[in-house]
C-alpha positions in Angstrom: 0.0 0.1 0.1 1.5 3.4 -1.2 1.3 5.8 1.9 1.2 9.8 1.5 1.8 12.1 4.2 0.4 15.8 3.5 2.8 18.2 5.2 1.9 22.0 5.2 0.6 24.9 6.8 -2.9 26.7 6.8 -3.4 25.9 3.2 -3.1 22.3 3.8 -4.7 21.8 7.2 -7.9 23.8 6.1 -10.6 24.9 8.5 -14.1 23.8 9.6 -16.2 23.3 6.8 -13.8 22.8 4.0 -13.1 19.9 2.0 -9.3 20.7 1.7 -7.1 19.8 -1.1 -6.0 16.6 0.6 -9.5 15.4 0.1 -9.5 16.5 -3.6 -6.3 14.6 -4.2 -7.7 11.5 -2.4 -10.6 11.5 -4.6 -8.6 11.9 -7.7 -6.2 9.2 -6.7 -9.2 6.8 -5.8 -10.3 7.4 -9.6 -7.0 7.0 -11.1 -4.7 5.0 -9.1 -5.1 1.4 -9.4 -3.5 0.0 -6.4 -4.2 0.4 -2.5 -2.9 3.8 -0.9 -3.9 5.9 2.1 -3.0 9.1 3.9 -0.8 9.0 7.0 0.2 11.3 9.7 0.0 12.3 13.4 -2.8 14.8 12.9 -6.5 14.7 11.6 -8.0 17.9 12.8 -8.9 21.1 10.9 -8.5 24.5 12.2 -11.5 25.8 14.2 -11.3 29.7 13.6 -13.8 30.3 16.5 -11.8 28.3 18.8 -8.6 29.8 17.4 -7.0 26.1 17.4 -6.8 22.9 15.5 -9.7 21.0 17.3 -12.4 20.5 14.5 -13.2 17.3 12.6 -15.9 19.1 10.4 -14.9 18.2 7.1 -17.2 19.1 4.3 -16.7 15.3 3.4 -15.4 13.4 6.3 -15.1 10.2 4.8 -11.6 9.9 3.5 -8.2 9.3 5.3 -7.7 12.5 7.1 -4.3 12.1 8.5 -1.5 14.7 7.9 1.2 16.7 9.3 -0.1 20.3 8.7 -0.7 23.3 11.1 -2.1 26.8 11.0 0.8 29.2 11.2 3.5 26.4 10.8 6.1 26.4 8.5 9.6 24.8 7.3 10.8 26.1 10.7 8.2 24.2 12.7 8.0 20.9 10.4 11.8 20.3 10.3 11.9 19.2 13.9 8.8 17.0 13.8 9.3 15.4 10.5 11.8 12.6 11.8 9.4 11.2 14.3 6.4 11.5 12.0 8.0 9.6 9.5 9.3 7.0 11.9 6.0 6.5 13.4 3.8 6.5 10.4 6.0 5.1 7.6 5.1 7.5 4.6 6.3 6.4 1.2 5.7 9.9 -0.2 5.8 13.4 1.5 3.6 15.9 -0.2 4.9 19.1 1.2 3.5 22.7 0.8 5.4 25.1 3.1 7.4 28.4 3.0 4.8 31.2 2.9 4.3 31.6 6.7 8.2 31.2 7.3 8.8 34.2 4.7 5.9 36.2 6.3 6.9 36.2 10.0 9.8 33.7 10.8 12.9 33.5 8.2 14.2 35.1 4.9 14.7 32.9 1.8 18.2 31.7 2.6 17.2 30.7 6.4 14.0 28.9 5.1 16.0 27.1 2.6 18.4 26.0 5.3 15.2 24.5 7.0 14.2 22.6 4.0 17.6 20.9 4.0 17.2 20.0 7.6 13.6 18.8 6.8 14.9 16.4 4.1 17.8 15.3 6.3 15.5 14.3 9.1 13.0 12.6 6.8 15.7 10.4 5.3 17.3 9.7 8.4 13.8 8.2 9.5 13.1 6.5 6.3 15.9 6.5 3.5 13.8 5.6 0.5 10.9 8.2 1.2 10.0 10.2 -1.6 9.2 14.0 -1.6 7.0 16.1 -3.8 7.7 19.8 -2.9 5.4 22.6 -4.1 6.7 26.1 -4.4 5.3 29.0 -2.5 2.1 30.4 -4.2 2.2 34.1 -3.8 -0.6 35.5 -1.8 -2.4 38.8 -1.3 0.3 40.3 0.6 2.8 39.7 -2.3 0.6 41.9 -4.5 1.0 44.9 -2.3 4.4 44.4 -0.6 7.2 44.2 -3.1 9.8 43.1 -0.6 7.8 40.1 0.5 7.1 39.4 -3.2 10.7 39.4 -3.9 11.5 37.1 -1.1 8.9 34.7 -2.3 10.4 34.7 -5.6 13.8 34.2 -4.4 12.9 31.5 -2.2 11.3 29.5 -5.0 14.5 29.7 -7.0 16.5 28.5 -3.9 13.8 25.7 -3.6 14.3 24.6 -7.2 18.0 24.5 -6.7 17.8 22.8 -3.3 15.6 20.1 -4.9 17.8 19.4 -7.7 20.9 19.2 -5.4 19.3 16.8 -2.8 17.6 14.5 -5.4 19.0 11.1 -5.4 17.7 7.9 -7.0 16.7 6.0 -3.7 14.9 9.1 -2.2 13.8 11.2 -5.2 12.7 14.7 -4.8 10.0 16.3 -7.2 9.4 20.0 -7.7 5.8 20.4 -8.6 4.9 23.2 -10.9 2.8 26.0 -9.3 -0.8 26.0 -10.6 -0.5 28.0 -14.0 -4.0 29.5 -13.6 -4.0 30.2 -9.8 -5.6 33.6 -9.2 -5.9 34.7 -5.8 -9.0 36.7 -6.6 -10.9 33.6 -7.7 -9.1 30.5 -6.2 -8.9 31.9 -2.7 -11.6 33.1 -0.2 -9.3 35.7 1.5 -6.5 36.1 -1.0 -4.3 33.3 0.8 -6.4 30.3 1.7 -7.8 28.2 -1.1 -11.6 28.0 -1.9 -12.8 24.9 -3.7 -11.2 26.1 -6.9 -8.0 26.6 -5.3 -8.3 23.3 -3.5 -8.5 21.6 -7.0 -5.7 23.3 -8.3 -3.4 22.6 -5.5 -4.2 18.8 -5.6 -3.8 19.0 -9.3 -0.3 20.3 -9.0 0.8 17.4 -6.7 -1.0 14.9 -8.9 0.5 16.1 -12.2 4.1 16.1 -10.6 3.5 12.3 -9.5 1.9 11.4 -12.8 4.5 12.9 -14.9 7.5 11.6 -12.9 6.3 8.5 -11.5 3.4 7.4 -13.6 1.1 7.5 -10.3 -2.4 8.0 -11.1 -3.2 10.3 -14.1 -3.3 13.9 -15.0 -5.7 15.8 -12.8 -8.7 16.5 -14.9 -10.9 18.4 -12.3 -8.5 21.2 -11.7 -10.3 24.5 -11.5 -13.8 23.1 -11.0 -16.0 23.7 -7.9 
């Protein structure tokens, strides 16, 4: 059985009442991947905005493997120290990682964030030497549209992320750099300029699905990207 672990920030954990891109990807793989698979991880909850805490299980459709390692306000900085134990405990074959926006916005610059990427990969491989990784570049949000310095950091980090993925890639533990959704629009694919709505969820799921299909033959291309 192929075991996926979604790793991410608020765009990955989602909030109460949402499907999340994790669910969209699961549905896609159910339809296109012919072998058994599941999602694994130490957490299942959604973020509850009223409680200001990740305590909700109110998924729009709760009938899927909801396990993940994602947190509202967490980035590479926070996940690098956690990933080793999570990988050892839950034995993922593939890490689906969407991180970086919160790091660049509040914690670390592009270079420092890249060092945390390297620490994350090192820890994951120490726990499971043949783990595969799919990394999604940072999708610029509404802040990037009005803050040129922040936008420049996002662009710079994405360049460094691509170089780091190429540098750390190895046959027994390959690293894929997913392509950002070409048509992603913060005005139509998010509900607040950052967090994905249904359209955005499909497009993020499609980015991961497309990378795995093109490089590894897992599933198929994502036909539903951009739908509601």
